[in-house]
Structures are given as structure tokens and as C-alpha cells.
C-alpha positions as a printed Julia matrix, in Angstrom:
92×3 Matrix{Float64}:
   1.25   23.8    -6.36
   1.42   24.26   -2.85
   3.63   26.79   -1.29
   5.36   26.89    1.77
   3.04   29.69    2.74
  -0.06   27.2     2.36
   1.63   24.62    4.39
   1.72   27.24    7.1
  -1.61   28.24    6.77
  -2.7    24.52    6.92
  -0.77   23.79    9.85
  -2.33   26.86   11.88
  -5.79   25.8    11.05
  -4.91   22.15   12.14
  -3.26   23.85   15.14
  -0.1    22.13   14.2
   3.51   23.62   14.74
   5.77   23.49   12.0
   9.6    23.95   12.35
  11.44   25.92    9.39
  13.56   22.95    8.59
  10.39   20.8     8.03
   8.74   23.28    5.94
  10.33   22.41    2.64
  10.14   19.01    2.95
   6.27   19.12    3.95
   5.74   21.21    1.2
   7.38   18.67   -1.33
   5.35   15.76    0.27
   2.28   17.68   -0.11
   2.78   18.56   -3.69
   3.65   14.6    -4.4
   0.49   13.8    -2.89
  -1.62   16.36   -5.08
   0.13   15.32   -7.98
  -0.69   11.62   -7.25
  -4.28   12.42   -6.61
  -4.43   14.33   -9.91
  -2.93   11.14  -11.99
  -5.61    8.83  -10.39
  -8.37   11.36  -11.34
  -7.16   11.44  -15.05
  -7.72    7.72  -15.31
 -11.04    6.61  -16.98
 -12.48    3.69  -14.95
 -15.15    2.96  -17.57
 -12.96    1.2   -20.19
 -11.17   -1.03  -17.59
 -14.09   -3.6   -16.91
 -12.71   -4.05  -13.28
 -15.91   -3.98  -11.38
 -15.91   -7.9   -11.01
 -12.53   -9.16  -12.04
 -12.99  -12.51  -10.09
 -16.54  -13.26  -11.19
 -18.0   -13.4    -7.83
 -21.63  -13.16   -7.23
 -21.71  -13.36   -3.33
 -18.43  -13.57   -1.34
 -20.28  -14.13    1.8
 -20.86  -17.5     3.19
 -24.35  -18.62    4.87
 -24.64  -18.44    8.39
 -24.75  -21.58   10.19
 -25.45  -22.46   13.74
 -22.63  -24.64   15.63
 -22.56  -25.92   19.13
 -20.69  -23.81   21.61
 -18.1   -24.7    23.97
 -19.59  -25.75   27.52
 -19.73  -22.79   29.84
 -18.22  -24.87   32.7
 -15.15  -25.85   30.49
 -14.47  -22.2    29.59
 -14.93  -20.84   33.2
 -12.6   -23.48   34.77
  -9.71  -21.19   33.56
 -11.08  -18.03   35.03
  -9.36  -16.69   38.1
 -12.89  -15.63   39.44
 -16.42  -16.1    38.01
 -20.01  -15.57   39.56
 -23.1   -16.78   38.0
 -21.6   -18.21   35.08
 -19.65  -14.95   34.0
 -16.07  -13.9    34.33
 -15.64  -11.87   37.58
 -13.31   -8.75   36.68
 -11.96   -6.34   38.92
 -12.73   -2.6    38.36
  -9.7    -0.63   37.41
  -9.34    2.88   38.51
């Protein structure tokens, strides 16, 4: 169980400021997070058989070469272009 002092120590290490009115809520939230993590740790994943529930062997498709758009067609909408590339103004 996390105490208010633990929250203040964690905040100090993280260089965060914690208002006194936030302290009880943060302590409650942190304890809830730790309780949830402990619940997850108690579950045994060995008995569930969830490693391949969709029977997928390879979800990636093969790469196929497809024709690209015509460069002039793309650049005709550019406000400025140079040597077949979009010309962008440098921002400062």
C-alpha cells in the first residue's frame, strides 16, 4: 500500500509539485493502479491457450510493386517546385 509520504517522495524524484489537496486523490489512484497490476500478475496465462486465437499464420501481405503517380501530375498542385521536387521555404 502506498502512503502519502511515498507519493511525495515519488513526486520529488520526478521533480513534480503536488498540492496538498491533490495528495489523497493521487494516493488512492496509485493504490488502484498497483492493485490492478497485482490482479494481472495473479492470472496464469499458461492455461488459457490464447497465443493464437485467430489461427493466423502470417498477418502480413506480400509486397507488390504498383505503379506510382506521374511526377508532373503531383507537382502541378505545388505552389513552387524545383528540379522535380516540392520547393519549401525555410521557417525560422
